[in-house]
PAZAPA-4460 file (N, C-alpha, C; in steps of 0.05 Angstrom, whole numbers, plus 32768, in hexadecimal, padded with zeros to 4 digits):
% residues 100
    n_x    n_y    n_z   ca_x   ca_y   ca_z    c_x    c_y    c_z   seq   type   mol
   818E   803F   7FC7   8180   803F   7FE0   8162   803B   7FDA     1      M     A
   8155   8029   7FE8   8138   8024   7FE4   8127   803B   7FEC     2      S     A
   810F   803C   7FE1   80FA   804F   7FE9   80E5   803F   7FF8     3      T     A
   80DC   8049   800E   80C7   803C   801E   80AE   804C   801B     4      Y     A
   8097   803F   8015   807E   804D   8010   806A   8043   8024     5      V     A
   805D   8056   8032   8047   8051   8044   802D   805B   8037     6      A     A
   801B   8048   8032   8001   804F   8027   7FEC   804A   803C     7      T     A
   7FDE   805E   8044   7FCB   805C   8059   7FAE   805C   804E     8      E     A
   7F9E   804A   8058   7F82   8047   8050   7F70   804B   8069     9      F     A
   7F5B   805A   8066   7F47   805D   807C   7F2D   8054   806F    10      K     A
   7F24   803C   8077   7F0D   8031   8069   7EF2   803A   8075    11      T     A
   7EDE   8038   8065   7EC3   803C   806E   7EBC   8027   8083    12      Q     A
   7EAB   802C   8096   7EA4   8018   80A9   7E9A   7FFE   809B    13      P     A
   7EA4   7FE7   80A4   7E9C   7FCE   8099   7EAA   7FC6   8080    14      G     A
   7EBD   7FD6   8076   7ECA   7FCF   805C   7EE7   7FC8   805F    15      R     A
   7EF1   7FC7   8077   7F0E   7FC1   807B   7F15   7FA6   8070    16      A     A
   7F05   7F92   8076   7F0C   7F76   806D   7F0B   7F75   804E    17      E     A
   7EF9   7F84   8042   7EF7   7F85   8025   7F10   7F91   8019    18      E     A
   7F1A   7FA6   8026   7F33   7FB3   801D   7F4A   7FA0   8020    19      L     A
   7F4C   7F93   8037   7F62   7F80   803B   7F61   7F69   8026    20      V     A
   7F49   7F5F   8020   7F46   7F4A   800C   7F4F   7F53   7FF1    21      A     A
   7F48   7F6C   7FE9   7F50   7F77   7FCF   7F6E   7F7A   7FCE    22      A     A
   7F7A   7F84   7FE4   7F97   7F87   7FE4   7FA5   7F6C   7FE4    23      L     A
   7F9B   7F59   7FF4   7FA6   7F3E   7FF5   7FA7   7F31   7FD9    24      R     A
   7F92   7F35   7FCA   7F90   7F2A   7FAF   7FA5   7F37   7F9C    25      Q     A
   7FAA   7F51   7FA0   7FBC   7F5E   7F8E   7FDA   7F5D   7F97    26      G     A
   7FDF   7F55   7FAF   7FFB   7F56   7FB9   800F   7F45   7FA9    27      L     A
   8008   7F2D   7FA0   801C   7F1E   7F91   8025   7F2D   7F77    28      P     A
   8012   7F3A   7F69   8019   7F4A   7F51   8029   7F62   7F59    29      D     A
   8022   7F6E   7F70   8031   7F86   7F79   804E   7F7E   7F7F    30      S     A
   8052   7F68   7F8E   806D   7F5F   7F95   807D   7F58   7F7C    31      L     A
   806F   7F4E   7F68   807D   7F46   7F4F   8083   7F5E   7F3D    32      A     A
   8078   7F75   7F43   807C   7F8D   7F32   8099   7F96   7F34    33      H     A
   80A3   7F9F   7F1E   80BF   7FA8   7F1C   80C6   7FBC   7F32    34      D     A
   80DA   7FB6   7F42   80E3   7FC9   7F56   80D8   7FC4   7F72    35      G     A
   80C4   7FB4   7F75   80B8   7FAF   7F8F   80CA   7F9B   7F9E    36      C     A
   80D2   7FA3   7FB7   80E4   7F92   7FC7   80D6   7F84   7FDE    37      E     A
   80C1   7F91   7FE9   80B3   7F86   8000   8098   7F94   8003    38      A     A
   8085   7F85   800F   806A   7F8F   8014   8061   7F85   8030    39      I     A
   8055   7F97   803F   8049   7F8F   8059   802F   7F9F   805C    40      S     A
   801A   7F91   8065   8001   7F9E   806B   7FFC   7F9E   8089    41      L     A
   7FF5   7FB4   8094   7FF1   7FB7   80B1   7FD6   7FC3   80B7    42      R     A
   7FCA   7FBA   80CD   7FB0   7FC5   80D6   7FB5   7FD3   80F1    43      R     A
   7FA9   7FEA   80F5   7FAA   7FF9   810E   7F9B   7FEA   8123    44      N     A
   7FA9   7FE4   813A   7F9C   7FD5   8150   7F85   7FE4   815D    45      Q     A
   7F87   7FFF   815C   7F73   800F   8169   7F5D   8018   8156    46      D     A
   7F61   8015   813C   7F4D   801D   8128   7F4E   800A   8111    47      D     A
   7F3F   7FF4   8111   7F41   7FE0   80FC   7F39   7FEA   80E0    48      P     A
   7F2E   8002   80DE   7F28   800D   80C3   7F41   801B   80B7    49      T     A
   7F57   801C   80C6   7F6F   8029   80BE   7F84   8014   80B7    50      N     A
   7F8B   8012   809D   7F9D   7FFE   8093   7FB4   800C   8084    51      I     A
   7FCC   8002   8088   7FE4   800E   807C   7FF2   7FF8   806C    52      V     A
   7FFA   7FFF   8053   800B   7FEF   8043   8027   7FFB   8044    53      S     A
   803A   7FEA   804C   8056   7FF3   804D   8065   7FE4   8038    54      L     A
   8070   7FF2   8025   807E   7FE5   800F   809B   7FF0   800C    55      T     A
   80AC   7FE0   8000   80C7   7FE8   7FFB   80CD   7FE5   7FDE    56      Q     A
   80D8   7FFA   7FD2   80DD   7FFB   7FB5   80FA   8002   7FAF    57      W     A
   8103   7FF9   7F99   811E   8000   7F90   8121   801F   7F8E    58      V     A
   810D   802C   7F85   810D   8049   7F83   80F0   8054   7F84    59      S     A
   80EE   806E   7F89   80D4   807B   7F88   80C8   8079   7F6C    60      R     A
   80D9   807C   7F58   80D0   8079   7F3D   80C2   805E   7F37    61      C     A
   80CE   8049   7F42   80C2   802E   7F3F   80A6   802E   7F4B    62      H     A
   80A3   803A   7F63   8089   803A   7F70   8075   804B   7F60    63      Y     A
   807E   8062   7F56   806C   8073   7F47   8063   8065   7F2D    64      E     A
   8074   8056   7F20   806C   8046   7F09   8058   8031   7F11    65      E     A
   805D   8024   7F27   804A   8010   7F32   802F   801D   7F37    66      Y     A
   802E   8034   7F45   8015   8041   7F4C   8006   8049   7F32    67      L     A
   8014   8052   7F1E   8007   8059   7F05   7FFA   8040   7EF8    68      A     A
   8008   802A   7EF9   7FFE   8010   7EEF   7FE5   8008   7EFE    69      W     A
   7FE6   8009   7F19   7FCE   8002   7F29   7FB7   8015   7F24    70      R     A
   7FBD   802E   7F21   7FA8   8042   7F1C   7F9B   803D   7F01    71      T     A
   7FAB   8038   7EEC   7FA1   8033   7ED2   7F90   8019   7ED1    72      E     A
   7F98   8005   7EE1   7F89   7FEC   7EE2   7F6F   7FEE   7EF2    73      A     A
   7F6C   8005   7F01   7F53   8009   7F10   7F54   8001   7F2D    74      G     A
   7F6A   7FF7   7F37   7F6B   7FEF   7F53   7F69   8006   7F66    75      L     A
   7F75   801C   7F60   7F73   8033   7F73   7F57   803D   7F75    76      T     A
   7F48   803D   7F5F   7F2B   8045   7F61   7F1B   8031   7F70    77      D     A
   7F21   8017   7F6C   7F13   8002   7F7B   7F17   8005   7F99    78      E     A
   7F30   8009   7FA1   7F36   800D   7FBD   7F2A   8027   7FC8    79      L     A
   7F2C   803C   7FB8   7F22   8056   7FC0   7F04   8055   7FC6    80      G     A
   7EF5   8044   7FB9   7ED8   8042   7FBF   7ED3   8037   7FDB    81      A     A
   7EE7   802B   7FE7   7EE3   801F   8002   7EEC   8032   8018    82      M     A
   7EF7   804A   8011   7F03   805B   8024   7EF2   8074   802B    83      L     A
   7EF7   807F   8042   7EE9   8098   804A   7EFA   80B1   8042    84      I     A
   7F13   80AC   803B   7F24   80C2   8032   7F38   80B7   801E    85      A     A
   7F43   80C7   800D   7F57   80BC   7FFA   7F6E   80AF   8009    86      P     A
   7F7A   809A   7FFC   7F91   808E   8008   7FA8   80A2   800A    87      M     A
   7FB8   809F   801F   7FCF   80B0   8023   7FE8   80A1   801C    88      S     A
   7FF9   80AD   800B   8012   80A0   8003   8029   80B2   800C    89      I     A
   803B   80A5   801B   8053   80B4   8025   806C   80A4   801E    90      R     A
   8081   80B2   8018   809A   80A6   800F   80B0   80AA   8024    91      Y     A
   80C0   8096   802A   80D4   8098   803F   80EE   808C   8036    92      F     A
   8104   8098   8040   811F   808C   803E   8125   8080   8059    93      D     A
   8134   806A   8059   813C   805F   8073   8153   806F   807F    94      E     A
   8150   8076   8098   8164   8085   80A6   8175   8072   80B7    95      V     A
   8166   8061   80C6   8173   804C   80D7   8162   8033   80D4    96      I     A
   816E   801D   80D0   8160   8003   80CE   816C   7FEE   80E1    97      G     A
   815D   7FE5   80F4   8166   7FD0   8106   8152   7FBA   8105    98      L     A
   815B   7FA2   8108   8148   7F8B   810A   8154   7F76   811C    99      S     A
   8143   7F65   8124   814C   7F50   8136   8142   7F35   812D   100      R     A
***
């Protein structure tokens, strides 16, 4: 069963586009990382400084290995410099999935 990860970013005023650009640049490598099944980036309609990355992984362990790789490479610090609070990472299991 896949693990779904929601990573929430709250950017400093005027830095949301910079964060999106940094994430956009890194997304191809993220998707190619072992265990990554899907990535989606969403922006809050009522607060454009609030951005959420929704990812799907083979397992939580795969995501944790990925996060360690990104941290070691410096991306988490780079993104953190654009935020007003540390990024929030939450892990989910699918309970019901419908699509149309």
